[in-house]
C-alpha positions as CSV (number, residue, x, y, z in Angstrom):
1,M,51.8,51.2,65.3
2,E,53.9,48.7,63.7
3,G,56.5,49.5,61.6
4,R,57.1,53.2,63.7
5,K,58.8,53.6,66.5
6,P,56.2,55.2,69.7
7,R,56.6,58.3,70.3
8,V,56.8,58.6,73.9
9,A,56.4,61.4,75.9
10,L,58.6,61.0,79.9
11,F,56.8,62.8,82.6
12,V,60.0,63.8,84.3
13,T,57.9,64.5,88.0
14,C,59.0,66.7,90.7
15,L,61.8,64.8,92.6
16,V,63.8,64.1,90.1
17,D,63.4,67.0,88.3
18,L,64.3,68.7,92.0
19,H,66.6,65.7,93.8
20,R,67.7,63.2,90.9
21,P,68.2,64.2,87.7
22,S,69.8,61.1,86.4
23,V,66.5,58.5,86.9
24,G,65.2,61.0,84.4
25,F,68.3,60.1,82.0
26,A,68.1,56.6,82.4
27,A,64.6,56.5,81.9
28,I,65.4,57.7,78.3
29,R,68.4,55.4,78.2
30,L,65.9,52.5,78.5
31,L,62.9,53.5,76.3
32,E,65.1,54.1,73.4
33,R,66.9,51.1,73.7
34,A,63.4,49.3,74.3
35,G,63.2,51.1,70.4
36,C,60.7,54.1,71.1
37,R,61.1,58.2,70.1
38,V,60.8,60.0,73.3
39,E,60.4,63.3,74.1
40,V,60.3,65.3,77.3
41,P,56.9,67.8,77.2
42,R,58.9,71.4,78.8
43,A,55.6,72.5,79.7
44,Q,54.9,69.7,81.6
45,T,53.7,70.5,85.9
46,C,53.7,68.6,88.9
47,C,51.4,65.7,88.4
48,G,49.2,67.3,91.4
49,Q,49.2,64.7,93.9
50,P,50.1,66.9,96.4
51,A,47.5,69.6,96.1
52,Y,45.4,66.2,95.4
53,N,45.5,64.7,99.0
54,S,45.1,67.9,100.5
55,G,42.2,68.3,99.6
56,D,42.8,71.7,96.9
57,R,41.0,70.0,94.2
58,Q,41.2,73.6,92.5
59,T,45.2,73.3,92.0
60,A,45.0,69.8,91.4
61,R,42.6,70.7,88.4
62,D,44.5,73.6,87.0
63,L,47.4,71.9,86.5
64,A,45.8,68.9,85.1
65,T,44.4,70.6,82.2
66,G,47.5,71.5,81.6
67,I,49.0,67.9,81.7
68,L,46.1,67.9,78.8
69,E,47.6,70.1,77.2
70,A,51.6,69.4,77.2
71,F,50.5,65.7,77.1
72,A,48.5,65.2,74.0
73,G,49.2,63.5,70.6
74,Y,51.4,61.5,72.5
75,D,50.9,57.3,71.7
76,Y,52.6,56.8,75.2
77,I,53.6,58.8,78.8
78,V,55.5,57.2,80.8
79,A,56.8,58.0,84.2
80,P,59.6,56.8,86.6
81,S,57.2,57.2,88.8
82,G,54.0,54.5,90.2
83,S,53.0,57.5,92.1
84,C,52.8,60.0,89.5
85,A,51.5,58.1,87.3
86,A,48.7,56.3,89.5
87,M,48.2,60.3,90.0
88,L,47.9,60.4,85.9
89,K,46.2,57.6,85.4
90,Q,43.6,56.8,88.2
91,H,42.8,60.5,90.2
92,V,43.1,62.9,87.4
93,P,40.0,61.8,85.3
94,H,37.7,62.2,88.5
95,L,39.2,66.0,88.6
96,F,37.2,66.5,85.9
97,D,33.4,64.8,86.9
98,D,31.9,68.0,86.0
99,D,33.0,68.3,82.3
100,P,31.9,66.1,79.6
101,N,34.7,67.4,77.3
102,L,38.1,67.5,79.8
103,R,36.8,64.4,81.0
104,A,36.9,62.7,77.6
105,G,40.3,64.1,76.9
106,A,41.7,62.8,81.0
107,D,40.3,59.1,80.2
108,A,42.4,58.6,76.7
109,L,45.0,60.5,78.3
110,A,44.6,57.9,80.8
111,T,44.9,54.5,78.8
112,R,48.6,56.0,77.4
113,V,49.8,56.8,80.9
114,Y,52.6,53.8,82.5
115,E,55.0,53.2,84.9
116,L,58.0,53.0,83.4
117,V,59.3,49.3,84.6
118,S,55.9,48.3,83.5
119,F,55.6,49.5,80.2
120,L,59.1,48.0,79.5
121,T,57.6,44.6,80.3
122,D,54.3,44.8,79.9
123,V,53.6,47.2,76.8
124,M,57.4,46.8,74.5
125,G,57.7,43.3,75.5
126,V,61.1,43.9,76.5
127,K,62.8,40.9,78.9
128,D,66.5,41.7,79.5
129,T,67.7,45.2,79.8
130,G,71.3,43.7,78.5
131,T,73.9,46.4,81.0
132,T,72.5,45.9,84.6
133,R,75.8,47.2,86.7
134,I,75.7,46.7,90.1
135,A,78.0,45.4,92.5
136,G,76.6,43.2,95.6
137,T,73.3,42.3,96.7
138,V,69.9,43.9,96.6
139,T,66.7,43.8,98.0
140,Y,63.2,45.6,96.5
141,H,61.1,47.8,97.9
142,D,57.6,48.3,96.5
143,S,55.9,51.9,96.7
144,C,52.1,52.0,97.7
145,S,50.9,53.5,94.1
146,G,52.6,51.2,92.2
147,L,52.2,47.6,94.3
148,R,48.1,49.1,94.9
149,E,47.2,51.1,92.3
150,L,49.3,50.1,89.0
151,G,49.8,46.2,90.1
152,I,53.3,46.6,89.7
153,R,55.6,43.9,91.3
154,Q,57.3,41.3,89.7
155,Q,58.7,43.6,86.2
156,P,61.0,44.9,87.8
157,R,62.3,41.5,89.8
158,D,62.1,40.0,86.5
159,L,64.5,42.3,85.2
160,L,66.6,42.0,87.6
161,A,67.2,38.2,87.4
162,A,67.4,38.8,84.0
163,A,70.3,40.1,84.3
164,G,71.8,38.3,87.1
165,V,70.4,40.6,89.7
166,P,68.3,38.5,91.5
167,V,66.2,40.1,94.9
168,V,66.7,39.2,98.2
169,E,63.7,39.8,99.7
170,M,62.7,41.6,102.8
171,T,60.2,40.1,105.3
172,E,57.6,42.3,104.6
173,P,58.8,44.1,100.7
174,E,54.7,45.9,100.7
175,I,55.0,48.3,103.8
176,C,54.4,51.6,103.4
177,C,58.2,53.9,104.0
178,G,56.3,56.2,105.9
179,F,57.2,59.0,103.1
180,G,53.7,58.8,101.8
181,G,54.2,62.4,100.3
182,L,52.6,65.0,103.0
183,F,52.1,62.8,105.1
184,C,55.0,62.5,105.8
185,V,54.6,66.6,106.9
186,K,52.1,65.5,108.7
187,Y,52.5,63.2,111.0
188,P,56.4,63.2,110.9
189,D,56.6,60.7,114.5
190,I,54.7,58.1,112.6
191,S,56.6,58.7,109.7
192,V,59.8,57.8,111.3
193,R,58.2,55.1,113.0
194,M,57.3,54.0,109.7
195,V,60.8,54.6,107.9
196,S,62.4,53.2,111.1
197,D,60.5,49.4,110.4
198,K,61.3,49.1,106.9
199,T,64.9,50.1,107.2
200,R,65.1,47.8,110.1
201,D,63.6,45.2,107.1
202,I,66.3,46.3,104.9
203,V,69.4,45.8,106.6
204,A,67.8,41.6,108.2
205,T,68.5,41.5,104.5
206,R,72.1,41.8,104.5
207,A,71.4,43.2,100.9
208,D,73.7,45.9,100.2
209,T,71.5,47.9,98.1
210,V,67.6,49.1,98.7
211,L,65.8,49.3,95.2
212,A,62.5,51.1,94.6
213,G,60.9,52.8,91.5
214,D,59.3,55.8,93.0
215,L,62.1,58.8,94.2
216,G,60.4,59.2,97.6
217,C,60.2,56.1,99.1
218,L,64.2,55.9,98.1
219,L,64.8,59.4,99.5
220,N,62.8,58.9,102.8
221,I,64.6,55.0,103.3
222,A,68.1,56.5,101.7
223,G,68.1,59.5,104.7
224,R,67.1,57.1,107.6
225,L,69.7,54.6,106.4
226,E,72.6,56.9,106.9
227,R,71.3,58.3,110.1
228,E,70.9,54.9,111.4
229,G,74.5,54.5,110.5
230,H,74.0,51.7,108.2
231,G,76.0,51.1,104.9
232,V,73.2,50.0,102.6
233,H,73.2,52.3,99.5
234,A,70.1,53.4,97.8
235,R,69.2,54.0,93.8
236,H,66.3,54.5,91.8
237,V,66.0,51.0,90.0
238,A,66.1,52.7,85.9
239,E,69.4,53.8,86.8
240,V,70.8,50.1,87.6
241,L,68.1,49.0,84.3
242,A,70.2,51.0,82.5
243,G,74.1,50.6,83.8
244,M,74.7,53.6,85.4
245,T,75.5,52.9,88.5
246,N,78.9,53.8,88.0
247,E,78.0,57.3,86.8
248,V,76.2,58.3,89.5
249,P,76.6,57.5,93.2
250,P,73.8,56.3,95.5
251,I,70.9,58.6,96.5
252,G,72.1,60.6,99.2
253,E,76.1,59.8,98.6
254,T,78.6,61.6,96.9
255,K,81.0,58.8,95.3
């Protein structure tokens, strides 16, 4: 790959596509700035995680089969979500345990899948994104899949610190926010208690903004912060690192 730009496919994710397209544009900006040639395969679908977590392995497998086709031939597949990246990297291969050929293809795809910030730091060697902009102080929520399945913790903090945006740590930044995909639908009372604990920890830092790398967590946290009347903003870390905070309002806000 020496001497040419790596060909990177952006796995947009359902939540980004439906609720926060600016995260996708921020990811493209960061990847291109890092020296990548970025494409967005039009045939991409959901990663299959909701079906997989519900026990509907056939639907998850059908989606995964399409993903293998849509993302064939790329050097890397990058997602602005630890949750979706972990699904593709850790779980999709096991959907084809009964088919050696498809399992081999899924294993090959898994080796090329990365979460956005870890790809920038661990693969492309990015030390500073250069145009980070955000007013006030920030705290950082570590999403469950990114932290526990992909080992993403220090990477976003290092890039933020390099840009002069140090993180004011929560007491328990690694504790689940209660979203958990379908978990918040199946167990709403438990989910509300968990996100209330999370917002309490966020507010105690006195940070102006909470950042994270997964939009599901951020939508859940932002909604609870608003309902409780706190003035803390919520943003995807990619928007901050790409310098887009003047272009789009915080999550759940209009200005």
